[in-house]
C-alpha atoms as one frame of an Amber mdcrd trajectory, in Angstrom:
protein
 208.997 -81.005  87.574 212.275 -79.420  86.419 212.738 -78.053  82.927 215.249
 -78.926  80.262 217.491 -75.891  79.744 219.059 -75.093  76.385 221.194 -72.131
  75.385 220.603 -70.923  71.826 223.278 -72.189  69.445 223.673 -70.963  65.868
 221.131 -73.000  63.891 221.076 -73.767  60.185 219.002 -70.935  58.706 216.658
 -72.318  56.044 215.990 -68.984  54.321 218.180 -66.181  53.010 216.085 -63.238
  54.186 212.703 -62.232  55.606 211.112 -62.514  52.154 211.964 -66.216  52.315
 210.213 -66.462  55.652 207.113 -64.869  54.153 207.217 -67.269  51.206 207.312
 -70.240  53.600 204.333 -68.879  55.577 202.283 -68.426  52.407 203.079 -72.003
  51.386 201.874 -73.565  54.665 199.888 -76.801  54.291 196.209 -76.645  55.131
 194.127 -78.871  57.407 193.492 -82.490  56.575 189.845 -82.460  55.504 189.501
 -86.231  55.548 190.670 -86.505  59.174 188.375 -83.656  60.153 185.402 -85.323
  58.476 186.119 -88.614  60.199 186.184 -86.785  63.538 182.859 -85.072  62.790
 181.296 -88.358  61.736 182.346 -90.058  64.979 181.175 -87.121  67.061 177.725
 -87.485  65.507 177.536 -91.093  66.740 178.641 -90.517  70.316 176.243 -90.978
  73.229 175.245 -87.326  73.722 172.985 -84.789  72.096 174.617 -83.057  69.156
 176.718 -80.137  70.371 176.318 -81.057  74.039 180.073 -80.892  74.701 180.292
 -77.515  73.011 183.782 -76.338  72.248 185.282 -79.644  73.370 183.745 -81.167
  70.219 185.297 -78.422  68.101 188.686 -78.987  69.734 188.658 -82.698  68.930
 187.953 -82.004  65.260 190.584 -79.242  65.192 193.271 -81.551  66.614 192.418
 -84.293  64.108 192.478 -81.849  61.210 195.881 -80.397  62.060 197.467 -83.710
  63.075 196.113 -85.143  59.816 195.073 -88.183  61.783 192.046 -89.795  63.317
 191.713 -90.619  66.150 193.387 -87.431  67.435 196.145 -87.596  70.095 196.903
 -85.421  73.108 198.952 -87.600  75.444 202.267 -85.855  74.686 202.020 -82.089
  75.165 205.239 -80.101  75.215 205.692 -76.587  76.615 208.458 -74.490  75.091
 209.378 -71.281  76.925 211.742 -68.914  75.103 213.608 -66.351  77.216 215.184
 -63.149  75.921 216.205 -59.739  77.154 215.148 -56.360  75.767 217.215 -53.173
  75.564 214.029 -51.195  76.007 213.892 -52.411  79.639 216.494 -49.759  80.476
 213.894 -47.079  79.708 211.878 -47.814  82.857 209.055 -49.725  81.222 209.034
 -52.624  83.702 208.631 -52.964  87.458 211.525 -55.471  87.493 215.136 -55.271
  86.313 216.306 -57.212  83.286 218.320 -59.529  85.536 215.035 -61.196  86.558
 214.864 -62.932  83.142 217.910 -65.049  83.892 216.824 -65.589  87.486 213.462
 -66.909  86.325 215.123 -69.227  83.812 217.048 -70.725  86.742 213.757 -71.082
  88.613 212.231 -72.968  85.656 215.211 -75.294  85.577 214.949 -75.982  89.304
 211.233 -76.676  89.034 210.077 -73.767  91.166 207.880 -71.758  88.773 204.136
 -71.978  88.218 204.599 -73.521  84.768 206.570 -76.406  86.287 203.641 -77.326
  88.508 201.105 -76.940  85.691 203.185 -79.136  83.389 203.360 -81.814  86.076
 199.594 -81.671  86.441 198.888 -82.412  82.767 201.912 -84.601  82.068 203.559
 -82.080  79.726 207.239 -81.856  78.991 208.943 -78.510  79.537 211.877 -77.080
  77.603 213.313 -73.630  78.316 215.452 -71.890  75.738 217.825 -69.074  76.584
 217.968 -66.681  73.655 221.267 -64.928  74.272 220.363 -63.370  77.633 223.749
 -61.694  77.801 222.954 -59.795  74.568 219.710 -57.779  74.890 218.018 -56.366
  71.855 218.765 -52.764  70.898 216.624 -49.969  72.286 213.987 -49.908  69.560
 213.377 -46.171  69.921 216.781 -45.524  68.328 217.520 -48.640  66.242 215.937
 -51.897  65.112 215.681 -54.305  68.018 217.332 -57.077  65.948 219.647 -57.149
  62.999 218.693 -59.119  59.891 220.929 -62.010  60.906 219.679 -61.987  64.495
 216.024 -62.220  63.600 216.612 -64.972  61.023 218.720 -66.915  63.537 216.046
 -66.596  66.241 213.292 -67.710  63.876 215.359 -70.683  62.783 216.149 -71.586
  66.378 212.454 -71.555  67.247 211.752 -73.853  64.327 214.400 -76.294  65.491
 212.883 -76.407  69.003 209.756 -78.207  67.829 210.335 -81.875  68.482 208.891
 -84.592  66.217 206.408 -86.881  67.924 204.722 -84.394  70.238 200.941 -84.081
  70.132 200.340 -80.493  71.294 202.813 -77.572  71.445 202.352 -75.012  74.227
 204.275 -71.806  73.586 205.318 -69.168  76.075 208.014 -66.625  76.887 210.020
 -64.958  79.611 211.628 -61.578  79.099 211.549 -58.385  81.146 210.281 -55.635
  78.862 208.506 -57.909  76.399 205.013 -56.622  77.052 206.296 -53.255  75.830
 207.656 -54.982  72.704 204.355 -56.825  72.272 202.319 -53.627  72.626 204.575
 -51.839  70.107 204.243 -54.726  67.666 200.462 -54.839  68.063 200.238 -51.088
  67.419 202.410 -51.411  64.312 200.439 -54.381  63.004 196.909 -53.229  63.744
 197.097 -49.467  64.310 196.713 -47.272  67.365 199.011 -45.574  69.813 201.037
 -46.576  72.816 198.166 -45.617  75.092 195.834 -47.928  73.144 198.037 -50.978
  73.614 200.241 -50.528  76.694 199.282 -52.264  79.920 200.746 -52.765  83.393
 202.802 -55.821  82.427 204.700 -56.872  85.557 202.922 -54.196  87.578 204.206
 -50.746  86.639 202.495 -47.800  88.315 200.711 -44.922  86.500 203.964 -43.097
  85.788 205.533 -46.284  84.452 202.551 -46.918  82.246 202.772 -43.408  80.805
 206.495 -43.982  80.132 205.680 -47.247  78.440 203.097 -45.639  76.151 205.454
 -42.781  75.278 208.296 -45.199  74.442 205.991 -47.132  72.114 204.950 -43.928
  70.301 208.584 -42.956  69.923 209.334 -46.311  68.343 206.407 -46.118  65.940
 207.553 -42.674  64.787 211.209 -43.680  64.503 210.578 -46.761  62.324 207.784
 -45.187  60.307 206.920 -46.734  56.926 209.214 -49.723  57.466 206.562 -51.122
  59.797 204.256 -51.801  56.818 206.042 -55.151  56.484 204.905 -57.429  59.335
 208.219 -59.317  59.446 210.020 -55.994  59.755 207.735 -55.292  62.720 209.102
 -58.445  64.316 212.695 -57.455  63.550 212.450 -53.806  64.537 210.195 -54.003
  67.594 210.343 -57.608  68.747 212.927 -59.713  70.491 214.931 -62.918  70.298
 212.284 -64.883  72.187 209.392 -63.422  70.169 211.051 -64.281  66.871 211.715
 -67.805  68.192 208.000 -68.162  69.003 207.139 -67.188  65.445 209.603 -69.821
  64.202 208.097 -72.481  66.472 204.633 -71.690  65.140 205.981 -72.138  61.612
 207.695 -75.459  62.303 204.610 -76.801  64.111 202.540 -76.110  61.014 204.977
 -78.005  58.813 205.153 -80.911  61.291 201.356 -80.961  61.774 201.393 -80.178
  65.465 198.495 -78.097  66.877 199.658 -75.089  68.863 198.386 -73.347  71.993
 199.496 -69.740  72.328 199.944 -68.218  75.771 199.197 -64.552  76.563 199.854
 -61.110  75.101 203.510 -61.374  74.120 203.135 -64.849  72.651 200.038 -63.851
  70.656 201.785 -60.709  69.357 204.660 -62.844  68.092 202.259 -65.142  66.269
 200.183 -62.213  64.952 203.106 -61.285  62.730 202.475 -64.463  60.786 198.737
 -63.745  60.632 199.509 -60.421  58.982 201.577 -62.255  56.353 198.665 -64.674
  55.715 195.433 -64.735  57.796 195.347 -68.563  57.433 198.784 -68.893  59.038
 197.409 -69.389  62.554 194.598 -71.806  61.785 196.566 -74.551  63.516 196.820
 -72.361  66.652 194.423 -71.554  69.452 194.847 -68.652  71.856 194.899 -70.509
  75.157 193.590 -67.820  77.473 192.564 -64.184  77.697 195.310 -62.385  79.534
 194.606 -59.659  82.049 196.900 -57.443  79.983 194.376 -55.034  78.351 195.919
 -55.116  74.890 195.466 -58.859  74.646 191.697 -58.673  74.244 192.057 -56.225
  71.417 194.780 -58.295  69.775 192.835 -61.552  70.026 189.872 -59.854  68.350
 192.093 -58.511  65.593 193.222 -61.989  64.608 189.718 -63.452  64.874 190.360
 -65.811  67.775 188.358 -66.771  70.851 190.509 -67.853  73.813 189.810 -71.189
  75.460 190.087 -69.808  79.007 189.563 -66.468  80.748 191.048 -66.614  84.251
 192.468 -63.091  84.763 196.003 -64.448  84.363 198.956 -62.347  83.219 201.935
 -64.514  84.132 203.393 -65.607  80.792 205.852 -68.546  80.844 203.313 -70.677
  78.906 201.138 -71.033  82.012 197.838 -70.417  80.221 198.849 -72.603  77.275
 199.664 -75.526  79.529 196.375 -75.094  81.419 194.497 -75.120  78.122 196.294
 -78.288  77.041 194.308 -80.026  79.764 191.143 -78.962  77.935 192.497 -80.367
  74.715 193.321 -83.622  76.481 189.788 -83.754  77.869 188.307 -83.088  74.424
 190.372 -85.855  72.829 189.663 -88.299  75.677 185.924 -87.757  75.352 186.037
 -88.046  71.573 188.111 -91.208  71.541 186.714 -92.937  74.597 182.972 -92.393
  74.544 180.727 -95.164  73.317 178.633 -94.687  70.210 174.870 -95.069  70.357
 175.206 -98.468  68.681 177.919 -99.696  71.054 176.017 -98.660  74.174 172.601
 -99.792  72.932 171.230 -96.288  73.435 168.402 -95.132  71.201 169.197 -92.299
  68.852 167.065 -89.214  68.448 163.883 -89.840  66.465 163.703 -88.172  63.061
């Protein structure tokens, strides 16, 4: 399955500054309690002991609540992969050169990546967005990664990428150097040092890992008190693709589309919104526990429990697409099972 390829074009920016972004996050709609209650009521009548399908039951209710509809739907998942380049890659924090970002985008488009096969397996669409690959972010040890206009444009672009009519949004990224950005963002948002958050990423050796941790510490010192604002964390330490992920999470909330977040970098991008308002990610599930060591700590910090734990560390929305199959299974069981009355099965005695 090949991917649709889109180069980022200047979008209409629906806010004047990052304060406007924060205001929108704080005004997010909540879940639809009526749809959730209808889902719980049906679940109680299905031909199984209460709780026997475990987290699949919770997933069906979650989808109904955030789609504001019962029965819930999962037939149309869409994976969006945002690709961006990072100036910090020139500091030796990755085992691969920055040119690999563009090469992997071409691989997505030709249908040769893991995510292409996984999308085919669950019937998901795949869109890949190039976030100005020819213009990497600034080296965030000496300047903010993004200017004010760049971060607002990337957020707005991510918002525009969420298509009406989809049932589940699977988010992922591609960008050499972005696990360094993610670790720096996590440290700024939740405390700690580069050593606490840095991991091997694409496979750096011990010297590369030490370089990565030192670069993160330099960035935390350089930006200092400005990092108290979570959206400034995104601007100063993030990237085009990470800001776009944050924007996609925002648009999905407004359009009532449940979201599956991929691994470390994707979760770090979304965690910025959690720091603005801890309810901001209630329509999101962390799809899987990445092998990247900082991911476990980050997932705990935002109070999530991943759906899968398969020792993956690939990115490109691979874990999110895999988890969409679980959501499809949860919805299929919820919608398709017979009730006790329909099947003529005796209910549990009082």
